N, C-alpha and C positions, 0 to 999 in steps of 0.2 A: 452477467449477473448485475443486478442493481447495486448502486452504492447504498450502503446502510449507514445510518447515523448511530451514534452510541447512546441512544435513548435508553434502551434496555438490552442487556446482554442476552436475556432469554429470547427476545424477539429475533435477534441476529442469529442465534443458534437455531431457532426454528426455521428460519429462511434457509440457512445453509443445509440443514438436514433435509428439507424438502427438495432443494436443488440436487443434492447428492443422491437422494432416493430416485428422483426422476431420471438422472443420468444412469444410475445402475439399472433401472427398469428398461431403459432403452438398450443397454448392452445385453441384458438377458433376452429381450425380445429379438434383437438382431442375431444373436447366436442360436437361439432355439427355433425361431420361425423364419428368420431371414428378412424381417421387416423391423425397422427401428422405431417407428412412431405409430400411434393408433390411426392417424389419418391414412398413412400408406397401407396399413392393414385393412382399413375400410375399403380402399380402392382395390386391393388384392382380392378381398372377399367378393366384391361386385364382379370382378373379372372372372373369378372362379365360378360364380353362379351363372354368369352369362355363357361361359363355355359349357357348363353342364346343361343349360337349356338348349344350346345349339346341338349338342350331342344327342340329347333326348329327341329333339325334332328330327334329326337325320336318321336315327334308329327307327323312329315311328314311320318315316317315309319309306324306308327300305322294307319294313314289315308290311306296310300297306301295299307296296308294289308286289311283294311276294304273294300276298293274299289275292290280289287281282289276277296274277298269273295262274294261281291255283284254280281259280274259278273259271278262267278262260281256257284252261287246258282241255282239249277234246279227248285226251287219253286217260283222264282221271277215272277211277272206278266209280260205279254208280252208287255204291253203298257208303260213300264217304260224306253224305249229306249231313249227318249229325256232327261229324268232326269239322266239316267246313263251316257250319253255322257257329260252332264254339270258337273258332279262330277268328 
C-alpha cells in the first residue's frame, strides 16, 4: 500500500477502505470461483470457451462421420430417404 500523508483524514480513510474492499473481493472470488483476480478469471473464461469450441468441433466431426456411414451403408432400408435428408 502507498504511503499516505496526513493532508486529510477522509482521503486516508477512503484509500484504506478501497484497499480493504479489494482484498475482501479477492477473497470472495477465490473461495467461490477459485480465481482471485479478474485477470485470472479472464484467462479462465477464455480457456473454458476454447475447450467448449474444441468439444463442439469434435462432436460435429463424429456426427458427420456417422452421417456419412449411414449414407454409404448398402444395407440401409430404401424408405429412409426423408429421414436421411433431415439428418
